BAKOL-813901 format. One record per residue: residue number from 1; residue in three letters; x, y, z of N, C-alpha, C in turn. Coordinates in nm, 4 decimals. Each point is the difference from the previous one (the first is absolute). Layout:
<sebas>
SEBA  numi  mivo       nc1       nc2       nc3      cac1      cac2      cac3       cc1       cc2       cc3
SEBA   NUM   ALA         X         Y         Z         X         Y         Z         X         Y         Z
...
</sebas>
This chain:
<sebas>
SEBA  numi  mivo       nc1       nc2       nc3      cac1      cac2      cac3       cc1       cc2       cc3
SEBA     1   MET   -0.1869    1.5839    3.3962   -0.0812   -0.0891   -0.0473    0.0469    0.0187   -0.1564
SEBA     2   PRO   -0.0032   -0.1018   -0.0837    0.0553    0.0138   -0.0942   -0.1786    0.0484   -0.1436
SEBA     3   LYS    0.0879    0.0647   -0.0747   -0.0711    0.0920   -0.1089   -0.0400   -0.1345   -0.0649
SEBA     4   LYS   -0.1868    0.0440   -0.0120   -0.0984   -0.0928   -0.0439   -0.0008   -0.0227   -0.1060
SEBA     5   ILE    0.0489   -0.0636   -0.1306    0.0433    0.0070   -0.1177   -0.1126   -0.0515   -0.0875
SEBA     6   LYS   -0.0552    0.0747   -0.1293   -0.1123    0.0257   -0.0507    0.0393   -0.0723   -0.1196
SEBA     7   LYS   -0.1731   -0.0716    0.0029    0.0940   -0.1039   -0.1453   -0.2225    0.0751   -0.0835
SEBA     8   THR    0.0337   -0.0250   -0.1292   -0.0972    0.0129   -0.0909   -0.1318   -0.0991    0.0174
SEBA     9   ASP   -0.0927    0.0448   -0.0418   -0.1336   -0.0489    0.0090   -0.0195    0.0200   -0.1250
SEBA    10   TRP   -0.0798   -0.0981   -0.0182    0.0138   -0.1198   -0.1009   -0.1465   -0.0018   -0.0993
SEBA    11   GLY   -0.0827   -0.0146    0.1456   -0.1353   -0.0638    0.0132   -0.0307   -0.0846   -0.0130
SEBA    12   ASP   -0.1076   -0.0511    0.0324   -0.0085   -0.1583   -0.1001   -0.0906   -0.0708   -0.0627
SEBA    13   PHE    0.0869    0.0520   -0.0860   -0.0111   -0.0993   -0.1532    0.0086   -0.1448    0.0864
SEBA    14   TYR   -0.0186   -0.0752   -0.1449   -0.0148   -0.1488    0.0203   -0.0358   -0.0194   -0.1274
SEBA    15   ARG    0.1345   -0.1519   -0.0476   -0.0269   -0.0405   -0.1792   -0.1088   -0.1007    0.0545
SEBA    16   SER   -0.0990    0.0317   -0.1370   -0.0083   -0.1041   -0.0458   -0.0094   -0.1168   -0.0480
SEBA    17   GLU   -0.0718   -0.1851   -0.0203    0.0950   -0.0704   -0.0290    0.0661    0.0622   -0.1301
SEBA    18   ASP   -0.0630    0.0452   -0.0914    0.0700   -0.0093   -0.1605    0.0580    0.1284   -0.0259
SEBA    19   ASP   -0.0114    0.1280    0.0952    0.0909    0.0807    0.0495    0.1098   -0.1211   -0.0152
SEBA    20   PHE    0.0610   -0.0303    0.1210    0.0904   -0.1519   -0.0059    0.0844   -0.0614   -0.1088
SEBA    21   LYS   -0.0917   -0.0410   -0.0651    0.0279   -0.0946   -0.1017    0.0990    0.0726   -0.1371
SEBA    22   ALA   -0.1029    0.1398    0.0450    0.0988    0.1358   -0.1692    0.1511    0.0001    0.1390
SEBA    23   MET   -0.0137    0.0125    0.0747    0.1836    0.0724    0.0088    0.0181   -0.1476   -0.0380
SEBA    24   ARG   -0.0109   -0.1316    0.0992    0.0694   -0.1286    0.0031    0.0322   -0.0108   -0.1108
SEBA    25   TRP   -0.0494   -0.0430   -0.1220    0.0133    0.0585   -0.1075    0.0663    0.1111   -0.0433
SEBA    26   CYS    0.0205    0.1626    0.0004    0.0988    0.0558   -0.0834    0.1495   -0.0428    0.0988
SEBA    27   LEU   -0.0994   -0.0386    0.1033    0.2026    0.0045    0.0862    0.1193   -0.1422   -0.0606
SEBA    28   LYS   -0.0935   -0.0746   -0.0662    0.0446   -0.1960   -0.0887    0.0588    0.0513   -0.1409
SEBA    29   ASN   -0.0915    0.1274   -0.0105    0.0659    0.0434   -0.0928    0.0794    0.1390   -0.0343
SEBA    30   LYS    0.0351    0.0601    0.1138    0.1162    0.0911   -0.0674   -0.0303    0.1781    0.0532
SEBA    31   ILE   -0.1874   -0.0497    0.0641    0.0017    0.1048   -0.0247   -0.0366    0.0367    0.2091
SEBA    32   THR   -0.0077    0.1354   -0.0480    0.0510    0.0168    0.2659   -0.0220    0.1776   -0.0856
SEBA    33   ILE   -0.0834   -0.0072    0.1245   -0.0477    0.1132    0.0242   -0.0197    0.1065    0.1859
SEBA    34   ALA    0.0384    0.1023    0.0040    0.0736   -0.0012    0.1194    0.0015    0.0988    0.0471
SEBA    35   PRO   -0.0807    0.0823    0.1451   -0.0020    0.1585    0.0362    0.1186   -0.0031    0.0123
SEBA    36   LEU    0.0456    0.1995   -0.0555    0.0883    0.0715    0.0280    0.0479    0.1193    0.0739
SEBA    37   ALA    0.0547    0.0030    0.1212   -0.0544    0.1322    0.0516    0.0245    0.1416   -0.1014
SEBA    38   ALA   -0.0896    0.0075    0.0352    0.0326    0.1397   -0.0317    0.0337    0.1685    0.0615
SEBA    39   THR   -0.0026   -0.0285    0.1194    0.0663    0.1428    0.0043    0.0972   -0.1175    0.1933
SEBA    40   THR    0.1072    0.0360    0.0410    0.0803   -0.0633    0.1047   -0.0430   -0.0216    0.1336
SEBA    41   GLY    0.0735   -0.0429    0.0674   -0.0719   -0.0194    0.1768   -0.0719   -0.0823    0.0332
SEBA    42   ASN   -0.0460    0.0067    0.0716    0.0161   -0.2604    0.1207   -0.1843    0.0240   -0.0410
SEBA    43   ALA   -0.0477    0.1029   -0.1213   -0.1768   -0.0070    0.0308   -0.0289    0.0872   -0.0565
SEBA    44   PRO    0.0715   -0.0635   -0.1869   -0.0622    0.0206   -0.1194   -0.1794    0.0217    0.0017
SEBA    45   LYS   -0.0138    0.1132   -0.0570   -0.1519   -0.0252   -0.0675   -0.0780    0.0676   -0.1127
SEBA    46   ASP    0.1351   -0.0393   -0.0924   -0.0302   -0.0317   -0.1673    0.0707   -0.1172   -0.0960
SEBA    47   PHE   -0.0171   -0.0248   -0.0463    0.0853   -0.1109   -0.0439   -0.0096   -0.0095   -0.2004
SEBA    48   TRP    0.1198    0.0055   -0.0285   -0.0490   -0.0507   -0.1388   -0.0604   -0.1691   -0.0461
SEBA    49   ILE    0.0184   -0.0485   -0.0562   -0.0158   -0.1210   -0.0340    0.1375   -0.0516   -0.0963
SEBA    50   GLU    0.0706   -0.0210   -0.0058    0.1388   -0.0747   -0.0807   -0.0497   -0.1011   -0.1152
SEBA    51   ILE   -0.0663   -0.0655   -0.0866    0.0073   -0.1201   -0.0751    0.1247   -0.0049   -0.0228
SEBA    52   ASN    0.0282   -0.1999    0.0133    0.1485    0.0030   -0.0563   -0.0882   -0.1622   -0.1342
SEBA    53   ILE    0.0252    0.0357   -0.1094   -0.0701   -0.1109   -0.0754    0.1431   -0.0941   -0.0764
SEBA    54   GLN    0.0401   -0.0962    0.0157    0.0564   -0.0649   -0.0528    0.1546    0.1234    0.0394
SEBA    55   GLY    0.0453    0.0423    0.0630    0.0999    0.0584    0.0063   -0.0369    0.1395   -0.0584
SEBA    56   ARG   -0.0937    0.1263   -0.0531    0.0174    0.0847   -0.0171   -0.1162    0.0753    0.0768
SEBA    57   VAL    0.0912    0.0749    0.1384   -0.0334    0.0552    0.1072   -0.0975    0.1782   -0.0841
SEBA    58   SER   -0.1308    0.0070    0.0453   -0.1066    0.1149   -0.0004   -0.0157    0.0511    0.1072
SEBA    59   ARG   -0.0494    0.0994    0.0237   -0.0576    0.0857    0.0656   -0.0950    0.1199   -0.0248
SEBA    60   THR   -0.1527   -0.0147    0.1374   -0.0873    0.0467   -0.0729    0.0757    0.1821    0.0010
SEBA    61   PRO   -0.1515    0.0455   -0.0901    0.0249    0.1496   -0.0026   -0.0705    0.0642    0.1488
SEBA    62   GLU   -0.0342   -0.0767    0.0776   -0.1339    0.1042    0.1017    0.0707   -0.1147    0.0813
SEBA    63   THR    0.0060    0.0854    0.1098    0.0105   -0.0640    0.1505   -0.1639   -0.0084    0.0799
SEBA    64   PHE   -0.0102   -0.1479    0.0208   -0.0790   -0.0414    0.1319   -0.0390   -0.0157    0.0742
SEBA    65   PRO   -0.0535    0.0519    0.0978    0.0024    0.0183    0.2110   -0.0133   -0.1115   -0.0020
SEBA    66   SER    0.0322   -0.0537    0.1394    0.0415   -0.1503    0.0448   -0.1037   -0.0367    0.0152
SEBA    67   LYS   -0.1007    0.0503    0.0152   -0.1504   -0.1313   -0.0105   -0.0802    0.0109   -0.1066
SEBA    68   GLU    0.1236    0.0236   -0.0764   -0.0592   -0.0569   -0.1729    0.0834   -0.0631   -0.0838
SEBA    69   VAL    0.1040   -0.0303    0.0864    0.1350   -0.0301   -0.0933   -0.0111   -0.1682   -0.0879
SEBA    70   TYR   -0.1070   -0.0679    0.1529    0.0367   -0.1472   -0.0340   -0.1191   -0.0569   -0.0491
SEBA    71   PRO   -0.1268    0.1149   -0.0164   -0.0679   -0.0768   -0.1277    0.0080    0.0869   -0.1324
SEBA    72   GLN    0.0853    0.0623   -0.0250    0.0541    0.0479   -0.1742    0.1337   -0.0528    0.0453
SEBA    73   ILE    0.0600   -0.1032    0.0255    0.0684   -0.0737   -0.0527   -0.0845   -0.1752    0.0333
SEBA    74   TYR   -0.0965   -0.0268    0.0130   -0.0522   -0.0877   -0.0476   -0.1579    0.0316   -0.1490
SEBA    75   LYS    0.0247    0.1138   -0.0020   -0.0730   -0.0145   -0.0802    0.1059   -0.0044   -0.1186
SEBA    76   TYR    0.1651    0.0333    0.0121    0.1130    0.0231   -0.0410    0.0241   -0.1000   -0.0779
SEBA    77   TYR   -0.0182   -0.1113    0.0878    0.0847   -0.2085   -0.0141   -0.1930   -0.0353   -0.0810
SEBA    78   LYS   -0.1266    0.0629    0.0382   -0.0859   -0.1113   -0.1064   -0.0503    0.1047   -0.1548
SEBA    79   TYR    0.1170    0.1274    0.0078    0.0045    0.0118   -0.1668    0.0738   -0.0385   -0.1101
SEBA    80   TYR    0.1750   -0.0350    0.0740    0.0661   -0.0629   -0.0347   -0.0003   -0.1711    0.0243
SEBA    81   TYR   -0.0824   -0.0174    0.0282   -0.0972   -0.1683    0.0057   -0.0717   -0.0283   -0.0831
SEBA    82   ASP   -0.0691    0.0961   -0.0576   -0.1267    0.0329   -0.0476    0.0782    0.0514   -0.1548
SEBA    83   LYS    0.1124    0.0492   -0.0377    0.0703    0.0353   -0.1215    0.0805   -0.1168    0.0083
SEBA    84   HIS    0.0080   -0.1182    0.0363    0.1624   -0.0106   -0.1029   -0.0366   -0.1530    0.0826
SEBA    85   ARG   -0.0371   -0.0357    0.1098   -0.0726   -0.1337    0.0104    0.0303   -0.1019   -0.1799
SEBA    86   LYS   -0.0353    0.0464   -0.0602   -0.0026   -0.0480   -0.1581    0.1169   -0.0598   -0.0295
SEBA    87   SER    0.0637    0.1734   -0.0789    0.1257   -0.0334    0.0012    0.1411   -0.0444   -0.0033
SEBA    88   ILE    0.0363   -0.0432    0.1721    0.0971    0.0173    0.0739    0.0266   -0.1894    0.0192
</sebas>
């Protein structure tokens, strides 16, 4: 019998319409935000958040548990949307 593959539990977060609008604007303006596993293995539990703004890449100094990653990513999308939408 094959081994059961462990999967990361991302929780039950679903973005709002405003979250989607902010994400879409950021992607069109070359601002991408993504989770980056802090541990190796099949089902990492902690993640950094990597932010790429027009080729400049940075990573959060702290890690986030898997269930908190996507709410935090959408907070960053909203932050950059509010900060840069008039200047870009």
